[in-house]
C-alpha positions as CSV (number, residue, x, y, z in Angstrom):
1,M,101.9,183.3,159.2
2,A,100.0,184.1,156.1
3,G,96.7,182.4,155.3
4,W,96.5,178.6,156.0
5,E,100.5,177.9,155.8
6,K,103.0,177.3,158.1
7,L,106.4,179.0,158.1
8,N,107.9,175.7,156.6
9,D,105.7,176.2,153.7
10,I,106.1,179.9,153.3
11,V,109.9,179.4,153.1
12,R,109.5,176.6,150.5
13,L,107.4,179.1,148.4
14,E,109.8,181.9,149.0
15,I,112.5,179.7,147.2
16,V,110.3,179.5,144.3
17,Q,109.6,183.0,144.2
18,R,113.1,184.2,144.5
19,G,114.1,181.7,141.6
20,E,111.3,183.1,139.4
21,E,112.5,186.9,140.3
22,G,115.9,185.9,138.9
23,C,117.9,184.8,141.8
24,D,120.2,181.8,142.0
25,V,118.4,179.4,144.5
26,S,120.8,176.7,144.2
27,G,121.0,174.7,147.3
28,F,118.2,176.2,149.2
29,L,115.8,173.3,148.8
30,D,118.4,171.2,150.8
31,K,118.6,174.0,153.3
32,W,115.0,174.1,153.8
33,A,114.8,170.4,154.0
34,A,117.5,170.3,156.7
35,A,115.6,173.1,158.6
36,E,112.7,170.7,159.0
37,E,110.0,172.5,161.2
38,D,112.6,174.5,163.4
39,D,111.4,178.0,163.2
40,A,114.8,179.6,163.9
41,K,116.6,177.7,161.3
42,L,113.8,178.4,158.7
43,M,114.1,181.9,159.6
44,T,117.7,181.8,158.8
45,V,117.0,180.3,155.5
46,Y,114.5,182.9,154.9
47,Q,116.7,185.8,155.7
48,Q,119.3,184.4,153.4
49,L,116.8,184.2,150.5
50,M,115.6,187.7,151.0
51,A,119.4,188.8,150.8
52,L,120.0,187.3,147.4
53,E,120.7,189.5,144.5
54,I,119.2,189.1,141.1
55,R,121.4,187.4,138.6
56,A,123.4,189.6,136.1
57,D,122.0,187.6,133.2
58,F,118.4,187.8,134.1
59,P,116.8,188.8,131.0
60,Y,114.0,190.9,132.2
61,Q,113.5,194.3,133.4
62,E,111.0,194.5,136.2
63,P,110.6,197.7,138.4
64,S,107.9,198.1,141.0
65,D,107.9,201.8,141.0
66,L,105.4,203.6,138.9
67,P,108.1,206.0,137.1
68,G,110.2,203.0,136.5
69,I,107.3,201.0,135.0
70,R,106.4,203.9,132.8
71,A,109.9,204.3,131.6
72,A,110.0,200.6,130.6
73,R,106.4,200.3,128.9
74,P,105.9,200.6,125.2
75,E,104.0,203.2,123.2
76,G,100.2,203.1,123.3
77,P,97.3,205.2,123.5
78,R,97.0,206.7,126.9
79,Q,93.4,207.9,126.6
80,L,90.5,206.9,124.4
81,P,87.9,209.7,124.5
82,A,84.5,209.0,123.2
83,D,81.3,211.1,122.8
84,K,78.4,208.8,124.0
85,S,75.0,209.7,125.4
86,D,74.2,209.0,129.0
87,A,72.4,205.9,128.2
88,A,75.0,204.5,126.3
89,W,77.4,204.9,129.1
90,R,75.1,203.5,131.7
91,N,74.4,200.5,129.6
92,Q,78.2,199.7,129.5
93,F,78.6,200.1,133.3
94,Q,75.8,197.6,133.8
95,G,77.5,195.5,131.4
96,A,80.7,195.6,133.2
97,W,79.3,194.7,136.6
98,L,76.8,192.1,135.2
99,G,79.5,190.4,133.3
100,R,81.8,190.2,136.0
101,S,79.1,188.7,138.1
102,I,78.4,186.2,135.5
103,G,82.0,185.0,134.8
104,C,82.6,184.6,138.6
105,A,79.5,182.8,139.1
106,L,80.4,180.4,136.4
107,G,83.9,179.7,137.7
108,K,83.1,179.6,141.4
109,P,82.2,175.9,141.7
110,F,85.4,174.9,140.3
111,E,87.8,176.8,142.6
112,N,89.5,173.8,144.1
113,R,92.7,171.7,143.3
114,Q,91.1,169.1,141.1
115,F,90.1,171.8,138.5
116,M,93.0,174.5,139.3
117,D,96.0,172.2,139.6
118,G,94.5,168.9,137.8
119,F,93.8,165.6,139.2
120,G,93.8,161.9,138.3
121,G,96.7,162.5,135.9
122,R,94.5,164.9,133.8
123,A,94.9,168.7,133.4
124,G,92.3,171.0,135.2
125,W,90.9,172.0,132.0
126,K,90.2,168.5,131.2
127,N,88.4,167.8,134.4
128,I,86.2,171.0,133.7
129,E,85.3,169.5,130.3
130,L,84.5,166.0,132.0
131,W,82.2,167.7,134.4
132,F,80.0,169.3,131.8
133,K,80.0,166.4,129.6
134,G,79.1,164.1,132.7
135,A,76.1,166.4,133.3
136,D,75.0,166.5,129.7
137,A,75.7,170.3,129.4
138,W,78.7,170.4,126.9
139,P,79.5,172.7,125.2
140,I,79.4,175.2,128.3
141,Q,76.2,177.3,127.6
142,G,75.0,178.0,131.1
143,Y,76.1,177.8,134.8
144,T,78.1,175.0,136.4
145,P,75.6,172.0,137.2
146,G,75.7,170.8,140.6
147,S,75.7,167.0,139.8
148,S,77.6,165.1,137.1
149,R,78.6,161.5,136.2
150,A,82.2,162.5,136.6
151,S,81.6,162.3,140.3
152,T,81.4,158.7,140.3
153,E,83.5,157.9,136.9
154,Y,86.4,160.2,137.8
155,D,86.1,161.0,141.4
156,L,85.5,164.7,140.7
157,K,83.6,167.0,143.1
158,I,82.6,170.8,142.7
159,N,82.6,172.9,145.7
160,D,79.6,172.2,147.7
161,W,80.2,175.5,149.8
162,C,78.9,177.6,146.9
163,Q,75.8,175.7,146.0
164,K,73.9,179.1,145.6
165,S,75.9,179.3,142.3
166,W,75.1,176.0,140.8
167,K,72.9,176.0,137.8
168,E,70.0,174.4,139.6
169,N,70.1,176.8,142.5
170,I,71.4,180.2,141.0
171,Q,69.3,183.2,141.9
172,F,71.7,185.9,142.6
173,M,75.6,186.7,142.6
174,E,76.5,184.8,145.5
175,T,79.3,186.6,147.8
176,D,82.9,186.1,146.7
177,D,86.1,187.9,147.1
178,D,86.3,188.8,143.4
179,I,83.1,190.6,144.1
180,R,84.0,192.3,147.3
181,Y,87.1,193.9,145.8
182,T,85.0,195.4,142.9
183,V,82.9,196.9,145.7
184,L,85.6,198.1,147.7
185,G,87.0,199.9,144.7
186,L,83.9,201.7,144.2
187,I,83.8,202.8,147.9
188,L,87.3,204.0,147.6
189,L,86.7,206.1,144.7
190,E,83.4,207.3,146.3
191,E,85.5,208.4,149.4
192,K,88.8,209.4,148.2
193,G,88.4,210.1,144.5
194,L,91.8,210.4,143.1
195,N,93.5,211.1,146.5
196,F,94.7,207.9,147.8
197,D,97.8,205.7,147.8
198,S,98.5,202.4,149.2
199,W,98.1,203.4,152.9
200,D,94.6,204.1,152.0
201,I,94.3,200.7,150.7
202,G,95.4,199.1,154.1
203,K,93.0,201.4,155.9
204,L,90.1,200.2,153.7
205,W,90.8,196.8,154.2
206,H,91.1,197.0,157.9
207,K,87.6,198.6,157.8
208,Y,85.7,196.5,155.7
209,L,87.3,193.1,155.7
210,S,87.9,190.5,158.2
211,Y,91.0,188.6,158.2
212,Q,89.2,185.4,157.0
213,Q,87.9,187.4,153.8
214,V,91.4,187.7,152.4
215,C,93.8,185.1,150.7
216,T,97.4,184.6,150.2
217,A,99.3,188.0,149.4
218,E,96.5,189.9,151.0
219,T,96.6,188.0,154.2
220,Q,100.2,188.7,154.8
221,S,100.0,192.4,153.8
222,Y,96.8,192.6,156.0
223,L,98.8,191.4,158.9
224,N,102.0,193.3,158.2
225,F,100.1,196.4,157.9
226,A,98.5,195.9,161.6
227,Q,102.1,195.7,162.7
228,V,103.0,199.0,161.6
229,T,99.9,200.9,162.2
230,S,96.9,201.1,164.7
231,H,93.3,201.0,163.6
232,M,93.1,204.0,165.9
233,Q,95.5,205.9,163.6
234,G,93.5,207.9,161.0
235,Q,96.6,209.4,159.2
236,K,99.4,208.1,157.4
237,T,102.7,208.1,159.3
238,A,105.5,210.1,157.8
239,D,107.8,207.0,157.4
240,W,105.1,205.2,155.2
241,D,107.2,205.0,152.2
242,Q,109.7,203.0,153.9
243,K,107.3,200.7,155.8
244,S,105.4,200.0,152.6
245,D,108.0,197.7,151.0
246,W,108.2,195.7,154.2
247,V,104.4,195.3,154.4
248,R,104.1,194.1,150.8
249,T,107.1,191.6,150.9
250,W,107.7,190.3,154.6
251,L,107.0,186.7,154.8
252,N,104.9,187.2,151.6
253,P,106.0,184.7,148.8
254,Y,102.6,185.3,147.2
255,R,103.7,189.0,146.0
256,E,103.4,187.9,142.4
257,W,100.2,185.9,142.6
258,I,96.7,186.7,141.2
259,G,95.5,188.6,144.2
260,A,96.1,192.1,142.9
261,Q,94.8,191.3,139.5
262,I,91.3,190.5,140.7
263,R,91.1,193.9,142.5
264,A,91.3,196.1,139.1
265,D,87.7,196.4,138.3
266,G,86.2,198.8,140.7
267,L,89.0,201.0,140.2
268,A,89.2,200.7,136.6
269,Y,85.4,201.6,135.9
270,G,86.1,205.0,137.5
271,A,88.7,205.5,134.7
272,A,86.8,204.3,131.9
273,G,88.3,205.2,128.6
274,N,91.6,206.3,130.2
275,P,93.8,203.2,130.5
276,E,96.8,205.2,131.6
277,L,94.9,206.4,134.7
278,A,93.3,203.1,135.2
279,A,96.8,201.4,135.4
280,E,98.1,204.2,137.6
281,L,95.1,203.6,140.1
282,A,95.9,199.9,140.0
283,W,99.4,200.5,140.6
284,R,98.5,202.3,143.8
285,D,96.4,199.5,144.9
286,A,98.6,196.6,144.0
287,S,101.6,198.2,145.6
288,F,100.1,197.5,149.1
289,S,100.6,193.8,148.8
290,H,102.4,193.0,145.4
291,V,105.6,193.6,143.5
292,K,106.7,193.5,139.9
293,N,104.4,191.0,137.8
294,G,101.9,191.1,140.6
295,I,101.5,194.8,140.0
296,Y,101.7,194.5,136.5
297,G,98.7,192.1,136.4
298,E,96.4,194.5,138.0
299,M,97.9,197.3,135.6
300,F,97.3,195.1,132.6
301,V,93.7,194.2,133.5
302,A,92.8,197.9,134.6
303,A,93.9,199.2,131.3
304,M,92.0,196.7,129.2
305,I,88.9,197.5,131.2
306,A,89.2,201.1,130.8
307,A,89.8,200.5,127.2
308,A,86.9,198.2,126.6
309,F,84.4,201.1,127.4
310,N,85.8,202.7,124.0
311,E,87.5,200.2,122.0
312,T,85.7,197.3,120.5
313,D,88.6,195.2,119.0
314,N,89.8,192.5,121.5
315,E,93.4,192.3,120.2
316,R,93.6,196.3,120.4
317,I,92.4,195.9,124.0
318,V,94.9,193.5,124.7
319,E,97.6,195.6,123.1
320,I,96.5,198.6,125.1
321,G,96.7,196.6,128.4
322,L,100.2,195.6,127.3
323,S,101.2,199.2,126.6
324,Q,100.9,200.0,130.4
325,I,103.4,197.4,131.7
326,P,107.0,197.1,131.1
327,S,107.7,195.4,127.7
328,N,110.5,193.1,128.7
329,S,108.9,191.8,132.0
330,R,107.8,188.1,132.2
331,L,104.2,189.0,132.2
332,A,104.5,190.9,128.9
333,H,106.4,188.0,127.4
334,D,103.8,185.3,128.5
335,I,100.9,187.5,127.4
336,R,102.5,187.8,124.0
337,Q,102.9,184.1,123.9
338,A,99.3,183.6,124.9
339,V,98.1,185.8,122.1
340,E,100.0,183.8,119.4
341,I,98.3,180.6,120.7
342,A,94.9,182.3,120.4
343,R,95.4,183.5,117.0
344,T,96.3,179.9,115.9
345,A,93.9,177.9,118.1
346,V,91.7,175.4,116.1
347,D,88.8,175.3,118.7
348,Q,88.2,175.9,122.3
349,L,89.9,172.7,123.7
350,D,92.8,173.2,121.4
351,L,93.3,176.7,123.0
352,V,93.1,175.8,126.6
353,E,95.2,172.6,126.3
354,R,98.0,174.7,124.4
355,I,97.8,177.5,127.1
356,W,97.8,174.9,130.1
357,N,100.8,173.2,128.6
358,A,102.7,176.6,128.0
359,F,102.2,177.9,131.4
360,E,101.6,175.0,133.9
361,H,105.0,175.9,135.4
362,Y,103.4,178.6,137.5
363,H,101.3,177.9,140.6
364,C,97.7,177.8,139.8
365,V,96.9,181.2,141.4
366,H,99.9,183.2,139.9
367,T,99.6,186.2,138.1
368,N,101.0,185.2,134.7
369,N,99.5,182.1,133.8
370,N,96.1,183.4,134.6
371,A,96.7,186.8,132.9
372,A,97.8,184.7,129.8
373,L,94.7,182.6,129.8
374,V,92.5,185.9,130.1
375,A,94.2,187.4,127.1
376,A,93.9,184.3,125.2
377,S,90.2,184.0,126.0
378,L,89.6,187.7,124.9
379,I,91.5,187.2,121.7
380,F,89.9,184.0,120.9
381,G,86.3,184.9,122.0
382,K,86.4,188.2,119.9
383,D,82.8,189.6,120.2
384,D,81.2,186.6,121.6
385,F,80.6,187.2,125.2
386,E,79.8,183.4,126.0
387,L,82.7,182.0,124.1
388,A,85.2,184.3,125.9
389,V,83.8,183.8,129.3
390,T,83.5,179.9,128.8
391,T,86.9,179.6,127.5
392,S,88.4,181.6,130.5
393,V,86.6,179.3,132.9
394,L,87.4,176.1,131.1
395,G,91.2,176.8,131.1
396,G,91.3,175.9,134.8
397,W,93.7,177.6,137.4
398,D,91.8,180.3,139.1
399,T,88.4,179.7,137.4
400,D,86.3,182.5,139.1
401,C,88.9,185.1,138.9
402,N,89.4,184.5,135.2
403,G,85.8,184.3,134.4
404,A,85.0,187.5,136.2
405,T,87.9,189.5,134.6
406,V,86.9,188.3,131.1
407,G,83.1,188.9,131.8
408,S,84.1,192.5,133.1
409,I,86.0,193.4,130.0
410,M,83.4,191.9,127.5
411,G,80.6,193.4,129.5
412,A,82.1,196.8,129.2
413,K,82.5,196.3,125.7
414,L,79.2,194.9,124.7
415,G,77.0,196.7,127.0
416,A,74.2,194.9,129.3
417,D,71.9,194.9,126.5
418,Q,74.1,192.7,124.4
419,L,74.6,190.1,127.2
420,P,72.8,186.8,126.6
421,A,69.6,186.7,128.5
422,S,70.1,183.0,129.6
423,W,73.4,184.1,131.5
424,A,72.0,187.5,132.9
425,E,68.6,186.7,133.9
426,P,69.2,184.1,136.6
427,L,71.1,186.6,138.7
428,N,67.9,188.8,139.1
429,D,70.1,192.0,139.3
430,K,71.2,191.0,142.8
431,L,74.7,191.0,144.3
432,Y,75.7,189.7,147.8
433,A,79.2,191.0,148.9
434,E,79.6,190.6,152.6
435,V,80.3,194.3,152.8
436,T,78.0,196.7,154.8
437,G,75.6,198.4,152.3
438,F,76.2,195.9,149.6
439,H,74.7,192.8,151.1
440,P,72.5,192.5,149.1
441,I,72.4,195.4,146.6
442,A,71.0,195.5,143.0
443,I,73.8,195.0,140.3
444,S,72.3,198.0,138.5
445,E,72.8,200.2,141.5
446,C,76.4,199.4,141.6
447,A,76.5,200.2,138.0
448,N,74.8,203.5,138.3
449,R,77.2,204.4,141.3
450,S,80.4,203.6,139.3
451,Y,78.9,205.7,136.5
452,E,78.6,208.6,138.8
453,V,82.1,207.9,140.2
454,F,83.4,208.1,136.5
455,K,81.9,211.4,136.0
456,K,83.5,212.7,139.1
457,I,86.9,211.0,138.5
458,S,86.7,212.6,134.9
459,A,86.2,216.2,136.3
460,E,88.8,215.6,138.8
461,Y,91.4,214.3,136.4
462,A,90.6,217.2,133.9
463,A,91.1,219.7,136.4
464,G,94.4,218.3,137.7
465,K,95.9,218.1,134.2
């Protein structure tokens, strides 16, 4: 079973997933309840779910293959050339890595259900607001305080397993899956350049990640990959294309959740200024563990990151992200709705409340609601790094993921020299990733290596055109 859940829970989540994908799941909750904890009966229900066809009246077009995705996407700039100095490029790569670290560290203490799902009859964003107010740190202008009167007044508790990210203690970017995947993206491009596919993603994970370092969709695809290959096999088998769909779907009701979206950055940095290439690299990565909107989330974010190196208008950056995913997908519809909310928001609290109300029907770590919050935070924040990042964390749901993504985009756009010193200096240019060679490492070294990878990828891409 994937992650922490039993088969009973996986089948329940699969009912939700198949319904969201456009299948008629009427009666399946009753079948699931009747099966109780009997694995054989649960697997019968599961097989029936997986055999369902999408309803004929389902209004969305959602392919998972790259040609199908490209055929369904809108027009948009596929590459954004720019003539910049070596110093200017390096400043932006440093900004991207630093911004990602800042946003991740801010959101990390809130990555629990009280702030992601809500608690005490309150929305998650409201509990985050209460925490900062109870610490006399409102509005958010610094890292998350470790103590707050909200603990006693509202029974709220931030994560105590990441005390090194609390405002009182922070001295570096603490290890986190959002950072590990960025590091792995860098390693992959250093080792493989443009010559990789989803098979290589599986091999990369099995080489660098332990099972307990992955979550949700990644846990199941990690396990499934182990069943169709061997750590002793160095080459992709001839039937990988047939096996790959099983790897990403079998007992994986998380295949449209946020796991792929948080893996975009290290790959997108290598395609800076080239949103089409960034989206393609994201597709190769996401296809290992996700389908449909789970794939689109990583492609959307990767295209925005790549665009941010050569585009300064956040609305345009979001539009470029949308230009790489199917225009009639659930994700595209949700993001366009979020953009409209952001354009009319009165203030930060109005924005996060309206975004929460619009998308709370999704699981707290689904792709769509979190991507919508990311897009809204960028539109609302405009050129203000602090406002954009704090809005993305204040919104709740997957707080560290959204803070990291918005921080990455804003950092790439603005450059390290434009990021507030009050956010940058506490990290002391140091990152811990629990990956060999990157534990610890200077954030600036990661940025320099990404810049070198970018130059290599740019030459390789030009030679292959």
